N, C-alpha and C positions, 0 to 999 in steps of 0.2 A: 504494499500499500504506499509506503514512504516514497518509492520511486515514482509512482503515479502522481502522488501529491506534488512532489518536487517538479515534475515535468509540467503539470498544469499551472502551478504557481509561477514558474519561470516564464511561461507564455503570458499569463495574466499580467505580470509585472511590466511587460513592454507594450501592452495594449492600452490605448487611451481610454479614459472613462467613458461609459456609455456604449451603446451598440449591442446588438443581440449576441454576438460572439462573446464579448466580454461578460455579459450577464450569464450566459450559459456556462462559461468556465468557472465563474465565481460560484454559481450554484452547485456545480459538480464538486468543487473543493469543499463547500459547506457540507455536502452529503458525505463525502469521504471522512470529514472530521466529526460527523454525527452531531453537527450543530443543530439547535432548534430551528425550525423553518422560519424564513423571514416573516416578520409581523407587520412591517411598515415599508412604505415607499419613502424615499428620501430625496431631498434637494441639496444642492451645493451652493454655498455663498462664498465665492473665492475672494482672495486678496483683502481680507479684513485687516484693518490697521489697529494695532493694540498699543497704546502709549505706555512707556515705562516712566518711572519717576524722574529720571535724568533727562527726559526729552527725546530719547531714542524711540523709534517706532518699529515694532516687530510685526511681521505679516503672517497671517494664518488663513486657512480655509476652514469653513464651517459646514459640516454635514449634519442635516437635521431631519428627523422623522417628520414627514409632512402632516401626519394626522395627529400630532401631539402639540398642544400649545406650549407646554413646558415639559422638560424631561431632564433626567440626570445626564451629566456630561463627562466624557472621557477626554482628557487632555494628553496629546502626544507632542512633545517638544523635541525637535531633531536637528542635528547639524548636517544630515544627509539628504535634505530636500523633502518637502512635504508632499511630493507627487509620488508616482510609481508605486512601490510596495506599501508605503504609508497610506496612500490613497486607497489601495486595495484593502488593507486592514480596516481603515476607517469605514468603508462601506459595509463590511461585515457587522460592525458594531451598530451603525446607523439603521440597518435593516431590522435590528432586533431591539429598537426602542431607546437608543442612546444618542444624544448629541455627541459629535466628535469635533474637537478643535485641534487641527493639525498645524503646528506652528514651526517656522524656521527660527532657530535660535539666533541670538545676536550675531551679526556679522556674516551670516550664511545666507546665500541665495538672495531672496528679496528683502530680508530684514536688515535694517540699518545697524550701524555701529561696527565695532571691531571684534572679531572672534578671537578670544583668548580662552583656550579650553579650561573648563571648570570654574573660572573665576567669577563670572556673572550669573551663574545658573540659579543660585539661591534667591537673589533679589528679583531677577526676571521671572522666575517661576512663581514667586509669591505675588508679584504684581499681576501676572496673567490670571492666576486663580481668583484674585480679587475682582478683576475685570469681568470674568465669566460669571461670578456670583451676582453681578449687577444686571446681567442681560435678561430681557423679557422671556427668552426661550429657555432659560436655565431655571430649574426648580431648586437650586442651591446645593444639590448633592453632586460632588465632583470627585472623580477618581483620576489617577494617572497611570498610563500604561506604556510599555516599550522595553526595548532590549539594548544592552551594551551602554553606549553613552546616553541613549534615550531612557535607560533605567537609572543611570547615575543622577540625571536631572530630577528624578523623583525624590531621591534622598535629599538632594539639595533644597528643593522647594519645601519638603517636610521639615528640614532642619531649621527653617526660618521661623517656625512656630505658627504658621498660618492657621486660621480657624476655618478656612474654606476647603479643606482637603479631608476626604472621608474614606479613601481606600487607595492602596498602591498595589501594582503588580510589576515589580522590577524583575526583568528576565535577563539571564546571562550577563550579570553585572555585579558590582560591589560598591560599597560606600567610599572607598578610597581608590578612585580609578587611575589616577596618574601619580607620577613622581617616583622617588626611590622607594623600593620595598624594604621590608624589615631586614632582609639578608644583606642589603647594600649593593646588589647588582642591578643592572638595567635589563628589562625585557626588550632586548634589542630588535629581534625580528618583528614583533608586533608593533613596536613604536615606528619603525621605518615603513611598514606596510600601511599604518594608519595615516602618517603624514602624506604618503603617496596618494592614498584613497581620497583624503580631504582635498588635495589640490586637483586631482584629476576630475573630480565631480563638478568642479566649477570652472574648468578650463574650456571655454567656448571654442577654442581652436581645434579641439579633438572631435572626431566623429563619434556618434553614439556607441559604436562597437568598440572603438579604442578606449573610450571612457569605461565601458563595461570591463574590458580586459585589464586595465590598470587598477580598477577598483576591486575586482573579484577573481580574476582568472590567474591562478597561481603561476603557471609558466611565464606569463607576461610580467607579472609582479617580480618574480624571482630574478629575471634579467635586469630589471630596473634597480632593485634594492641591493644586488650583489656587491657593487662598489662600496656601499655604505656599511656592509657587514664586515669588511676588512679594513675600513678607514681608521686610522689613528692620527690624532686623538678622536674620540667619539664625538667631541663637540663639532667636528666637521662632517659628520655622517649625513646630516641633512643636505648639505651642498652636494655631496657625492651622489645622492639619490635624485634630488630635484634639479640640480644644476644651479642652485642659488640658495643662500641661507633662508631658513624659515624663522620668522621673528619669535614665535613662541617657543620653538625648539632651542633657540639661542638663549632665551630666558631660562629654560630648564637647565641648559648646560652650565650657566653661571651660578645656578642656585640648587645644584643637585646634591643636597644634604637633607636627610629626613627632618632635622630640627630647624630648618629654615622656615621663617614665618610664612613665606610664600606657599609652601606645601602644607603647613599646619592649618592654614585658613581653608583649604579645600579637601583636607582629610577629614571625612565626616564620621569616621568610626566612633569617635567619642560622643556623637550626637544620636547614634542609632538607638541606644537604650532610652533616650528621652522622647522618642517618637511614639505617640499613642494613637496611631492610625492603623487600622487592619491592613496587614501586609501578607501577600502571597508571593513567595520567591520561586521562580522557575529557573532551573539550572541544568547543566549537562555534564556528564562524567568526563568528557574530553574538552570542556570549555576552559578558556584561559582565565576566567574569574571564579572558578569553582571554589578554590581555597578561601577567597575573601567572602564569597557569598555564604558559605557555611559559617564563617566567623560572624557575619551579620545575623544569621539565624540564631547562633548561640547567644549573641548579645541581647537579642529580643527576648529569648527564653529566660535569660538570667534576670531581665528586668520585669519578669512576670507577664509578658505578653504571650499570645498564642498564635504565632505566625503559621501559615501554611507553607509547605515546601514540596516542590515537585522536581525530581531529578531524572532525566531521561538519558538515553545512550547517545547524546548529541554532541557535536562540536559547535564552535561559535558561529560558523557560517552555514549551518545546515538548515534548510527550509522546514523539515519536520519539527525542529525545535522552535522555530518562529511560529509555526502553526499551532503547536501545543500551547504557546503563550496566548494565542487568540482564544483557543478553546477554554483554557483555564480562566482567562480574563473575563469572558462572557459569564461564566458561572460565578466568579468572584464579585463582579460588579452587579450582577442580578441580585446576589445576596446582600451586598453591603450598600449599594446605591439605591436599588429598587426595594430593598428590605423584604425580599421574598423568602419565606421560610422553606428550608429543604433544598435550596439551590446549590449548596456546597456538598461535597462528598463526605462520607462518614469519618474517614481517617485524615487528620491534618497533614500527614507525611505520606507521599506516594513516590516510590522509587522503583527504577527498572533494574532487575537483577540480570546482568549480562551473563552469557553462558547458558543460563536457564531460559532466557528470553521471555520473562514474564514480569508483571508489575506486582509490587508488594505494598501493603498499607500498614502504617505504624502511627502510634500516638505522638511520637517525638523522634528526633534524630540526635545522636545515633541510637539504634535499637540495642538492646543488651547483646553483648558478645564476650567471648572468652579470648583475651589477648594471649596469643601463643607464640613463643619464640621459635623461630627457625634458624638454628645456629649455623654459621659459616664453618665449613669443614675443610680439611686438606683435600687435595685432588679435585678442587672446584666443586665440591658437593655441598648440599644444603639439607639439613635434617631437623625435624620438629622435635623439641623437648630433649635433644641429645647434645650435651655439652661436647665441645671439640676435644680431641686428645692433644697431647703435646705435639706441636707441629711448627715448622718454620713459617714465617709470614709470607704473604704474596706481595710482589712489588711491580711497579710500572713507572713509566716516565711520561710526564705531561708537558707538552711543549705548546705554549700559546701561539707560536708561529704556525703550528699545524694543529689547531684545536680539535678536540673530540667533537664530531658533529652530532646533530640530533636527527632522529627519524620519527615522523608522526608525532603523536602526543597533542598537547594543548597549544594550538597555534591559531593565529588570525589568518587562516588560509583554508582553502578547500583540501589541502594536503594533510590537514589535522586528522587525529583519530588513530586507529590501530594500523600498524605497519609491520612488515616482516623485518625484524631487527638483526637478522643474521649478518648482513654486511657490516653493521656497526659492531657486532660482537666479535668479528674477525680481526678487529684492530688490536695492536699490541697495547694500547692505552685503555683498554676496556677489559675488566675482569668479570667472569660470570661464575655463579654458584647455583647448582641445579639439583632438585630432588630426584629421587627415583620415581618412575611412573606411578601415578596414583591408582589405587585399586577401587576407589569409590569416589563419588562426587565430594568436593570440598568447597564450602561456601564461605566467603568473607564479606562482611558488611560493616563499614565503619572507616576509621582513620588508620592509615598504614604508617608505621615508623621504622626507622633503621638506626640501630645502635651500633656504631663502628668505633673500634679501637684503632687509631691511625698514628702515623708519623709522617711528617713532610720535611724535606730539606729547606722549605721556605716558611716564613711566618705568615705569608699571605697566599692562600690557595683555596681551592674548592674540593668538596667531595659530593658526588652525585650518585643517587641510587634510583634504579628503575625496576619495577616488578613486571615480569612477563609470564605469559602462558605459552608453554612449548607444546605444540600439537604432535601427534604421532608421526607426521610427515616431516618434522623438524622445524617448521615455522615457529618463530619466536615473536609473539604478538604483545606489544606493550599495553599495560593496564593503567599504571599510575607511576609517578616519579616525584623527585624533589631534590633540592640542593642545599647544602650547608656551606656558607662562606666563612673560612677561618681567618682570623686576624688576632693580634695580641689581645688576650682577655676573653676570647670566645672558646668554648669547649672546656672540658674538665681535665686538667693536667693529672697524669698518673705518676706514681713514684719512680717508674723506670724511664720517664721522659716521653712516653706516648700520650696520646690525647683521646679522650672519649667524646664523641660528638653524636648528636641525635638529629637525624635528617627527617624532616616532615615530608612524607611522600604523598601528601594529600589524602584523598578518600576515594572509595569505590564500593560497588556492590557487584560481586563477580562470583560465578560458580565454575570452578575447574572440573573438567570431566574425567572419568576414568581413562587411563592410558596417557593422559597429559602429565606434564611436569611443571613444577613451579620454579621459576628462574629469577635470580637477582643479578642485575648488572651493577657494577661499581666502577666509576670513572671520575674524572675531574672536570667535566664540562658537557655542555649541550649547545654548541654554537651553531647558528647565531640566535637560536631561541633565547638563550641567556648570554649576556655579554661575558666574554672570556675573562678569566682572572689573569692579569698580566704578571702576577707574582711580586708586585711592588705595593707600596703604600701611597702611590700617587693617586690624586683624585680621579675617580672613575671616568669622568668626561674629559680628562686632560692628560692621562698617562700615554706614553709612547714606548717606554722601555719595556722589554719582555724578558722574563727569566724562566728557565726550565725548572720544573719541580720533580723531584724523585719521591714517589709516594710508597708507603708501606701500609698494608692492611693485615692486622693480626687476627688470628683465630686459634686460641689455645685456652686452657683452663683459667689462666690469669687475665686473658683478654677475650671474653666470650662474645665476640661480635654476633649480632643477631638481627634478622628481619622480624618485626613484630606484626603479626597478622591478626585481625579481629575475626575469629571464627564464629560464625553464627550458630 
C-alpha cells in the first residue's frame, strides 16, 4: 500500500489545485488512508496578508469549508512554500470541517522580511494565532500541524504562552532543531542538504524539474553537496555547496557553541514541560529527529502531561510518514478542536514493530523491558549475559583524511533507512561483533546503549556504535546507531588508563528472526552524516589540522564492554 500511496501523492503534488484528475487522486489517497469521507466542499482565499507587530506582512492562503460559518482552524507555517504538498494536505483537512491557514514564514516566498531560521518563529507564530482568533470564520479553536521545520514552529508558537492554541501535532521534528548538539559535533550532511533545498526552492532561474532534483533527489543533491562535505574549515562549506556564502550559515559558524545566547534563545527544550496544550508526536524509526522527539515526549510525561506518540518505520523524506501525520492529525484535531468524544485511539502510544511488521499499542513509552547485556567477545563474537574471558583488545586506526563513511540510517535524503552494511564492515577502521544465529525470535523495544571500555592515542576523538540485523544470506541491515565524542573531562577514567564511555544508540522496536544474527559495529565516524572529528581541540567550524587516532576496544573481565538491548 505504501508504494501506491507514494506514487499517487507524488502525482498529486505536481498537479495544480482543482480539476477532476486532481480530485480523483486526492479521493483515492483518502481511501487508501481510510480517512473519513469528505463532509464539506471548500473554497480558497489566496494571498491573505497577516500583519506582524514589527510591521512585516506574512502571506497565507485560507481554505474554508463553504457550508460552515465558523469552524476550528489548523495553522500550517512553512518555509517550503504554501503550495504543492501543503496545498494538498490543506484540502484534506478542509474537506473534513477545518479551516486551514497555510502561511509562508518570514522571508520565504511571498512573505516579507528576512528569513533567519528559528529566530522569529515564536513571535510570528503567536501573532498569527492571535490574528486567526479574531477572524469571523474562526470559532476560536486553533491547532497547528506539520513536519520537520513546520513542526518546530509549533513548539515555538506554544513556547510564547499564547492563549489561542488548543492542540499540536509536530511530526518528525524536535524542540531544538538547529545548532550544536549535546555531543558537540555538527550534523553535516543534513545541514548542507537543507541549505541547498532552501535556496533551490526559491531560485527562479531553475526549471521545475531541476528544483525538484536539488530539493529531493539524492543523486543530484549528492553531487552538489560533495565539495562541502570535504571542505575545511567547515565555516566555508556553504560556499563550497552554493557558490556563495549563506548569511545565516555564517552566523552559525561564528556562534557554534551550545552556550551561546544565540542558540539558547531558540533551544526550546526547557520550555516543553511548560506547554499545557494537547500534543500528539509523530515520529519515524529512521528519522533524523527521533532522539530529540523522544526527549520531548519524556519531558511532557515528566511534567504530568499525557502526550500521544506514534512511531512508524519511516525516514524523514518518506511520503507514508507524511500521510500518517495527516491521518493522525485529523483524529487529533477532531478530538481536541471539535471536542468529539471517541475520536482518538485507545492507546496513547502506537509503535511499529519492525521485523514482525505489525503495530503495537502501549500506555506510555518506553514499555517495560529487560535490559540485557550482550558482551563483546574475542574473535569478533557477541554473547548475551556471558562475560568475556581474558583476551587481548581489538585495535584500529582512524584517519580523518579518509573518514569512516556512513551507509543508510537517519538522513535528510531518500537514501535514508536500512542499507546493506557489508561494504562498510569490510573497512579496516570498522570492527564487528556478531552473535550466533538465533534459534527463536528476539524482540527489542526501547532505548539501545553501548558501554565501551576504550583507549585512544588522542584526547579528542569519537566512538560510534551501530546495531545491525544479519540475515541468513549475509546482508547486514542497520537498525539504530549513535556516537560519543571524547574530549578532556568526558567519559569515566579507569585505573589502568582506559576510559569507559556510554554511547546513546537511540531507540527502536525490532524483532530479529530465527536464523538471523545480531551484529554490533564499532568505529570512529559516520561521515558526512556526522562531521568528522579532526583529532584536535580546534573549534569545530574553524579547524583544519587533522590527526590520526589509534583506537583500542577492550573486552575482558576487567573491561566488560557490552551492547545493552531492551528485551521485550
